[in-house]
C-alpha positions as CSV (number, residue, x, y, z in Angstrom):
1,M,29.8,-52.1,-21.5
2,A,27.8,-53.7,-24.4
3,K,28.0,-52.8,-28.1
4,N,25.2,-55.0,-29.4
5,T,21.8,-53.4,-29.5
6,S,19.8,-56.6,-29.7
7,T,17.3,-57.4,-27.0
8,A,19.3,-60.5,-26.2
9,A,22.4,-58.4,-25.5
10,R,20.5,-56.0,-23.2
11,R,19.3,-59.0,-21.2
12,A,22.8,-60.2,-20.6
13,F,22.9,-58.9,-17.0
14,P,26.1,-59.9,-15.2
15,A,25.8,-61.9,-12.0
16,E,26.9,-58.9,-9.9
17,L,26.1,-55.4,-10.9
18,E,28.1,-52.3,-9.9
19,Y,26.3,-49.5,-8.1
20,Q,26.9,-46.1,-6.6
21,S,25.4,-45.3,-3.2
22,G,23.7,-42.4,-1.6
23,F,20.2,-40.9,-1.6
24,G,19.9,-37.6,-3.5
25,N,23.7,-37.4,-4.0
26,H,25.2,-35.7,-7.1
27,L,26.7,-38.8,-8.8
28,S,28.7,-39.3,-12.0
29,S,29.6,-42.3,-14.1
30,E,31.3,-43.0,-17.4
31,S,31.7,-46.3,-19.2
32,I,34.6,-44.9,-21.3
33,K,37.3,-43.0,-19.4
34,G,37.2,-39.3,-20.3
35,A,33.6,-39.3,-21.7
36,L,32.5,-36.8,-19.1
37,P,33.3,-33.2,-20.1
38,T,35.4,-31.3,-17.6
39,N,34.8,-27.7,-16.5
40,Q,31.4,-27.4,-18.3
41,N,28.2,-29.3,-19.0
42,S,27.6,-28.5,-22.7
43,P,30.9,-27.9,-24.6
44,L,30.9,-27.1,-28.3
45,V,32.2,-30.6,-29.0
46,C,31.7,-33.3,-26.4
47,P,34.3,-36.0,-25.8
48,Y,34.1,-38.9,-28.3
49,G,31.6,-37.0,-30.5
50,L,28.8,-37.5,-28.0
51,Y,25.7,-35.3,-27.6
52,A,25.0,-33.5,-24.4
53,E,21.4,-33.7,-23.2
54,Q,19.9,-32.6,-19.9
55,I,16.9,-34.2,-18.2
56,S,15.2,-32.0,-15.6
57,G,13.1,-33.4,-12.8
58,T,12.2,-30.0,-11.4
59,S,11.7,-26.5,-12.8
60,F,15.0,-24.6,-13.5
61,T,14.3,-22.2,-10.6
62,S,13.3,-24.7,-7.9
63,P,15.3,-24.1,-4.7
64,R,18.7,-25.5,-4.9
65,N,18.2,-28.1,-2.2
66,L,15.2,-29.4,-4.2
67,N,16.5,-29.0,-7.8
68,K,16.9,-32.2,-9.7
69,R,18.6,-32.6,-13.0
70,T,21.1,-34.9,-14.8
71,W,23.3,-34.4,-17.8
72,L,23.5,-37.4,-20.2
73,Y,26.2,-37.8,-22.8
74,R,24.8,-40.0,-25.5
75,V,25.5,-41.4,-28.9
76,K,22.4,-39.8,-30.4
77,P,20.0,-37.4,-28.7
78,S,16.6,-38.7,-27.6
79,V,14.8,-36.2,-29.9
80,T,15.7,-38.4,-32.9
81,H,12.5,-40.2,-33.5
82,E,9.4,-40.2,-35.7
83,P,6.2,-38.4,-34.4
84,F,4.3,-40.0,-31.5
85,S,0.9,-41.5,-32.2
86,P,-1.6,-43.3,-29.9
87,R,-0.7,-46.9,-29.5
88,I,-2.8,-49.4,-31.3
89,P,-4.3,-51.3,-29.6
90,A,-4.9,-48.9,-26.8
91,H,-4.0,-50.1,-23.3
92,G,-7.3,-49.1,-21.7
93,K,-6.4,-49.8,-18.0
94,L,-4.0,-47.0,-17.1
95,V,-5.5,-43.8,-15.5
96,A,-3.7,-40.5,-14.8
97,E,-6.7,-38.3,-14.2
98,F,-9.3,-39.6,-11.8
99,N,-12.9,-38.5,-12.3
100,D,-16.5,-39.8,-12.5
101,S,-15.9,-41.1,-16.1
102,N,-13.2,-43.6,-15.2
103,S,-13.4,-44.4,-11.5
104,A,-15.6,-44.3,-8.4
105,A,-15.2,-43.5,-4.7
106,T,-16.4,-45.9,-2.1
107,P,-16.1,-45.9,1.7
108,T,-16.3,-49.7,1.8
109,Q,-13.3,-51.7,2.9
110,L,-11.9,-53.5,-0.1
111,R,-9.6,-56.5,-0.4
112,W,-8.2,-58.4,-3.4
113,R,-6.6,-61.8,-3.8
114,P,-3.4,-61.9,-5.8
115,T,-3.8,-61.1,-9.5
116,E,-3.1,-64.2,-11.6
117,I,-0.1,-64.4,-13.9
118,P,-1.5,-64.4,-17.4
119,E,-1.3,-67.4,-19.7
120,S,-0.8,-65.4,-22.9
121,P,2.5,-63.6,-23.5
122,T,2.5,-60.4,-21.4
123,D,5.3,-58.0,-20.7
124,F,5.5,-55.4,-17.8
125,I,3.7,-52.7,-19.7
126,D,0.8,-54.8,-21.0
127,G,0.4,-56.4,-17.6
128,L,0.3,-53.1,-15.8
129,F,-3.2,-51.8,-14.7
130,T,-4.4,-49.0,-12.4
131,V,-6.2,-50.0,-9.2
132,C,-7.0,-46.6,-7.7
133,G,-5.7,-43.1,-7.4
134,A,-6.6,-39.4,-7.0
135,G,-5.8,-36.1,-8.7
136,S,-4.4,-35.5,-12.1
137,S,-1.1,-35.8,-13.9
138,Y,-2.2,-32.8,-16.0
139,L,-2.5,-30.7,-12.8
140,R,0.8,-32.2,-11.3
141,H,-1.0,-33.2,-8.1
142,G,-2.0,-36.7,-7.1
143,F,-1.1,-40.3,-7.3
144,A,-2.0,-43.6,-8.9
145,I,-1.6,-47.2,-7.6
146,H,-1.0,-50.0,-10.1
147,I,-0.5,-53.7,-10.0
148,Y,1.6,-55.5,-12.7
149,T,1.9,-59.1,-13.8
150,A,4.2,-60.4,-16.6
151,N,5.5,-63.6,-18.1
152,K,7.9,-62.2,-20.7
153,S,10.5,-59.5,-21.1
154,M,10.0,-56.3,-23.1
155,E,11.2,-56.7,-26.7
156,D,12.6,-54.0,-29.0
157,C,11.0,-51.2,-26.9
158,A,11.5,-49.0,-24.0
159,F,8.9,-47.3,-21.7
160,C,8.9,-43.7,-20.6
161,N,6.4,-42.3,-18.0
162,A,5.8,-38.6,-18.6
163,D,3.1,-38.5,-15.9
164,G,5.2,-39.1,-12.7
165,D,7.7,-41.2,-10.7
166,F,7.2,-44.9,-10.4
167,L,8.0,-46.7,-7.1
168,I,8.0,-50.4,-8.0
169,V,7.6,-53.1,-5.3
170,P,8.3,-56.6,-6.7
171,Q,6.4,-59.4,-5.0
172,D,7.1,-62.3,-7.2
173,G,10.0,-62.6,-9.7
174,V,13.3,-60.6,-10.2
175,L,13.2,-57.6,-12.5
176,C,16.2,-56.7,-14.6
177,I,15.8,-53.1,-15.5
178,T,17.8,-51.2,-18.0
179,T,17.7,-47.4,-17.8
180,E,19.4,-44.6,-19.5
181,C,21.7,-44.4,-16.5
182,G,22.5,-48.1,-16.4
183,K,21.2,-51.4,-15.1
184,L,19.4,-52.4,-11.9
185,R,18.5,-55.8,-10.7
186,V,15.5,-55.7,-8.3
187,S,14.3,-58.7,-6.3
188,P,11.2,-59.2,-4.0
189,G,12.2,-57.4,-0.8
190,E,13.7,-54.5,-2.7
191,I,12.1,-51.5,-4.3
192,V,13.1,-49.3,-7.3
193,V,12.2,-45.8,-8.2
194,I,12.2,-44.7,-11.8
195,P,11.9,-40.9,-11.9
196,Q,9.5,-39.2,-14.4
197,G,10.8,-39.1,-17.9
198,F,13.5,-41.8,-17.8
199,R,13.3,-44.4,-20.5
200,F,13.6,-48.0,-19.3
201,A,13.0,-51.6,-20.2
202,V,12.0,-54.5,-17.9
203,D,13.4,-58.0,-18.5
204,L,12.4,-61.0,-16.4
205,Q,15.0,-63.1,-14.7
206,D,12.3,-65.7,-13.9
207,D,9.4,-66.9,-16.0
208,R,6.9,-64.8,-14.1
209,A,6.6,-61.5,-12.2
210,R,4.0,-59.7,-10.1
211,G,4.2,-56.6,-7.9
212,Y,2.9,-53.2,-7.1
213,V,3.6,-49.7,-8.3
214,A,2.9,-46.3,-6.7
215,E,3.0,-43.4,-9.1
216,I,3.2,-39.8,-7.9
217,F,2.4,-36.6,-9.9
218,G,4.2,-33.3,-9.5
219,T,6.6,-34.2,-6.7
220,H,9.4,-36.7,-5.9
221,F,10.1,-39.0,-3.1
222,E,12.3,-37.9,-0.1
223,L,13.6,-39.4,3.0
224,P,11.3,-38.6,6.0
225,D,12.6,-36.3,8.7
226,L,13.8,-38.3,11.8
227,G,12.7,-35.7,14.4
228,P,13.5,-36.9,18.0
229,I,14.7,-40.3,16.7
230,G,17.9,-38.4,16.0
231,A,20.5,-38.7,13.3
232,N,20.2,-42.4,12.6
233,G,17.5,-45.0,11.9
234,L,14.9,-46.0,9.4
235,A,16.3,-46.0,5.8
236,D,20.0,-45.0,5.8
237,P,20.9,-42.8,2.8
238,R,24.0,-44.8,2.0
239,D,21.9,-47.9,1.3
240,F,20.2,-46.4,-1.7
241,L,21.9,-47.6,-4.9
242,A,22.1,-45.9,-8.3
243,P,23.4,-47.6,-11.5
244,V,26.7,-47.0,-13.4
245,A,26.8,-46.0,-17.0
246,W,26.2,-48.7,-19.6
247,Y,25.5,-48.2,-23.3
248,Q,24.6,-49.7,-26.7
249,H,25.4,-48.0,-29.9
250,D,24.8,-50.2,-32.9
251,P,21.8,-49.4,-35.1
252,S,18.4,-50.8,-33.9
253,P,15.9,-50.2,-36.7
254,G,12.3,-50.2,-35.7
255,F,13.0,-49.6,-32.0
256,T,9.8,-48.4,-30.3
257,I,9.5,-45.8,-27.5
258,L,6.3,-46.3,-25.5
259,Q,5.4,-43.1,-23.7
260,K,2.7,-42.8,-21.0
261,F,1.3,-39.3,-21.4
262,G,-1.9,-38.3,-19.5
263,G,-2.5,-42.0,-18.9
264,T,-2.6,-42.8,-22.6
265,L,0.2,-44.8,-24.3
266,F,1.8,-43.3,-27.4
267,T,4.5,-44.9,-29.6
268,A,7.3,-43.4,-31.6
269,I,9.8,-45.3,-33.8
270,Q,13.5,-44.7,-33.9
271,D,16.6,-46.4,-35.4
272,F,18.7,-46.7,-32.2
273,S,18.5,-47.9,-28.6
274,P,17.7,-45.2,-26.0
275,F,20.3,-46.9,-23.8
276,N,23.1,-45.2,-25.6
277,V,24.3,-43.0,-22.7
278,V,28.1,-43.3,-22.4
279,A,28.4,-41.0,-19.4
280,W,26.3,-39.0,-17.1
281,H,26.3,-36.8,-14.0
282,G,23.6,-35.4,-11.8
283,N,21.2,-36.0,-8.9
284,Y,18.1,-37.1,-10.9
285,V,18.6,-40.8,-11.4
286,P,16.8,-44.2,-10.9
287,Y,17.7,-45.9,-7.7
288,K,16.9,-49.1,-5.7
289,Y,16.8,-50.0,-2.0
290,D,16.9,-53.2,-0.1
291,L,14.1,-53.2,2.5
292,N,16.0,-55.7,4.6
293,K,18.4,-52.9,5.5
294,F,15.6,-50.8,7.0
295,C,16.1,-50.1,10.8
296,P,12.6,-50.3,12.3
297,Y,11.4,-48.6,15.4
298,N,8.7,-49.9,17.9
299,T,7.4,-49.3,21.3
300,V,9.5,-50.8,24.1
301,L,7.1,-50.4,27.1
302,F,3.4,-50.0,26.3
303,D,0.9,-49.1,23.5
304,H,1.2,-49.6,19.8
305,S,3.2,-47.0,17.8
306,D,1.7,-45.3,14.8
307,P,2.7,-46.8,11.5
308,S,4.4,-43.6,10.4
309,I,7.3,-44.6,12.6
310,N,8.4,-47.0,9.8
311,T,8.2,-44.7,6.7
312,V,10.8,-45.5,4.1
313,L,10.1,-42.7,1.6
314,T,7.6,-39.8,1.5
315,A,6.3,-37.6,-1.3
316,P,5.4,-34.4,0.6
317,T,2.7,-31.8,0.0
318,D,3.2,-28.1,0.8
319,R,1.6,-28.8,4.2
320,P,4.1,-29.8,6.9
321,G,3.7,-33.5,7.9
322,V,1.0,-34.2,5.3
323,A,2.1,-36.6,2.5
324,M,0.9,-36.9,-1.0
325,L,2.1,-40.5,-0.6
326,D,4.1,-42.3,2.1
327,F,5.7,-45.6,1.6
328,V,5.6,-47.5,4.9
329,I,6.8,-51.0,5.7
330,F,6.0,-53.6,8.3
331,P,9.2,-55.7,8.5
332,P,10.4,-58.4,10.9
333,R,10.7,-56.9,14.4
334,W,10.2,-57.6,18.1
335,L,6.9,-57.0,19.9
336,V,7.6,-56.4,23.6
337,A,4.9,-54.0,24.8
338,E,3.5,-54.9,28.3
339,H,-0.2,-55.1,29.1
340,T,-0.9,-53.9,25.5
341,F,-3.0,-54.9,22.6
342,R,0.0,-55.5,20.3
343,P,-1.5,-55.7,16.8
344,P,-2.5,-52.5,15.0
345,Y,-5.3,-50.7,16.8
346,Y,-8.8,-50.2,15.4
347,H,-8.7,-47.1,13.4
348,R,-10.4,-44.4,11.3
349,N,-8.0,-42.2,9.5
350,C,-8.1,-38.9,7.6
351,M,-5.5,-40.5,5.4
352,S,-6.3,-43.4,2.9
353,E,-4.3,-46.7,3.2
354,F,-3.5,-49.1,0.5
355,M,-1.7,-52.2,1.7
356,G,0.1,-55.1,0.0
357,L,1.9,-58.2,1.3
358,I,5.3,-59.2,-0.2
359,H,5.6,-62.4,1.7
360,G,4.5,-64.1,5.0
361,E,1.5,-63.1,7.0
362,Y,0.4,-59.7,8.2
363,E,0.0,-59.5,12.0
364,A,-3.5,-57.9,11.9
365,K,-5.1,-60.4,9.6
366,A,-5.2,-64.1,10.4
367,D,-6.9,-65.1,7.2
368,G,-7.6,-63.8,3.7
369,F,-4.8,-61.3,3.3
370,V,-2.2,-63.2,1.3
371,A,1.1,-62.5,-0.4
372,G,0.4,-60.7,-3.7
373,G,-3.0,-59.5,-2.5
374,A,-4.0,-56.0,-1.5
375,S,-6.5,-54.0,0.5
376,L,-7.8,-50.4,0.5
377,H,-9.2,-48.6,3.5
378,S,-10.1,-45.1,2.4
379,C,-10.5,-41.8,4.4
380,M,-12.4,-42.4,7.6
381,T,-13.3,-46.0,6.7
382,P,-13.1,-48.2,9.9
383,H,-10.5,-51.0,9.8
384,G,-8.3,-53.0,12.2
385,P,-7.5,-56.6,13.3
386,D,-9.9,-59.3,12.3
387,T,-11.9,-61.4,14.8
388,K,-9.3,-64.3,15.0
389,T,-6.5,-61.9,15.6
390,F,-8.3,-60.0,18.4
391,E,-9.4,-63.2,20.2
392,A,-6.0,-64.8,20.0
393,T,-4.3,-61.7,21.2
394,V,-6.6,-61.3,24.2
395,A,-6.4,-65.0,25.0
396,A,-2.6,-64.7,25.3
397,G,-3.1,-62.4,28.3
398,V,-0.9,-59.8,29.9
399,E,1.8,-62.4,30.6
400,A,2.6,-62.7,26.9
401,G,6.4,-62.5,26.6
402,P,8.5,-60.9,23.9
403,K,7.6,-62.1,20.4
404,R,9.6,-61.8,17.2
405,L,7.6,-61.3,14.0
406,S,9.7,-63.0,11.4
407,E,9.3,-64.2,7.8
408,T,6.9,-61.3,7.0
409,L,7.0,-58.1,4.9
410,A,4.0,-56.0,4.4
411,F,3.8,-52.4,3.2
412,M,1.4,-49.5,2.9
413,F,0.9,-46.6,0.5
414,E,-0.7,-43.9,2.5
415,S,-2.1,-40.6,1.1
416,C,-3.9,-37.5,2.2
417,L,-6.0,-37.7,-0.9
418,I,-9.2,-39.8,-1.2
419,P,-8.7,-42.5,-3.9
420,R,-11.1,-43.3,-6.6
421,V,-11.2,-47.0,-7.6
422,C,-11.2,-48.1,-11.3
423,P,-14.1,-50.2,-12.5
424,W,-12.0,-53.2,-13.5
425,A,-10.7,-53.3,-9.9
426,L,-14.2,-53.1,-8.4
427,E,-15.4,-55.8,-10.8
428,S,-12.4,-58.0,-10.6
429,P,-12.9,-61.7,-9.9
430,M,-10.0,-61.3,-7.4
431,I,-12.0,-58.9,-5.2
432,D,-13.0,-60.5,-1.8
433,R,-16.7,-59.9,-1.6
434,D,-16.7,-61.4,1.9
435,Y,-14.0,-59.2,3.4
436,Y,-16.4,-57.4,5.8
437,Q,-17.2,-60.7,7.5
438,C,-13.8,-60.9,9.1
439,W,-15.0,-58.3,11.6
440,L,-18.6,-59.5,12.1
441,G,-17.5,-62.0,14.8
442,L,-16.3,-59.3,17.1
443,K,-18.5,-59.5,20.2
444,S,-19.4,-57.0,22.9
445,H,-17.5,-57.7,26.1
446,F,-18.9,-54.7,27.9
447,N,-20.0,-55.3,31.6
448,H,-20.8,-52.1,33.5
449,Q,-20.5,-54.0,36.8
450,V,-17.0,-55.4,36.3
451,K,-13.9,-53.2,35.6
452,T,-11.3,-55.3,33.8
453,P,-8.0,-55.0,35.7
454,L,-5.0,-53.7,33.8
């Protein structure tokens, strides 16, 4: 527990943080024994003179198995602030409603090199920009994909996203995140989900940070059904970690709340830290997950499995099996399929696929797709292994033995919606204008007189 509201005190992360485990569990935590009320949620007088405040992630009448809410017991309620006003200067590169005025649709395959870390002081919020998305936060349906770069911690401010949930995928640099429920340390190879409405601040453990963010409107992430896989496999619920209560309570004059509302940043001033929650209980909380704990599945005899077999989290629509956004990973694993083209197959998809690379190399791209970069293959846009990958795979022949893919971690955000791309992403100096050439070397091997033996 900390009792100093300075930014320096917030940044004092212990070497080892305590967490609670379980995906979607009803959890509780108190940093002072007895701070949680017993027998009721909102007593006339809360223990230690705290205020009771509920944060709801679903409507009150959502089915019980889907209902998400948490009770916070805090030094002062979050309503105690001056009126919001648009931030000056405006951010300008965050989008939450995608239309002709701010983005464009294209069927062209797109690829970007890693966004450079800025030279001028830039925190997580100022270094965050939207790449693409679809739908509208106003209509509670859709998604946005962002990239962030930073070289400094957030100072005397906290961020709140009223538009949707953030799934943050660090690629470079460790993030130390303080939330109203407590602290989380998130390294490359881990992910963190900050649900809609929670206030949080991002401090950097290193002198630089870069990564990816998927934002979903109007729904929340769930674990995918396992179907015939059975009761075990993929992401184990017990490996998802939530923070324990941690609070500050000394005055913090001039503290700024930055709220993203409809893609626009608003600011409000208050005289206390929002991280003043002494105790809490509920099932609507930030959480992290170590991707190294994922149990992947793959074919053991022939053919290449569909990538959906390695879904970590899914944000569903009301259509069974159709996702607003899936988060899929391509971790280290064995390739053992016999007489099979082992890399991902050539493909046109009714879903749209945004890919990123955390470290290593991606098995379908011998060149050009590097850690920190990204690619976008939209609905029904052809894609697949580049020429070098195809030729090397075929040259290995049917006698290729088992091969372990190691030192690699790629991921995909996949959506049933067709993304529109922001102009600064289409005009970025990091865009690879020659991406299409990686397939132009593919030759015709057709010979109607010779049947290639299996």
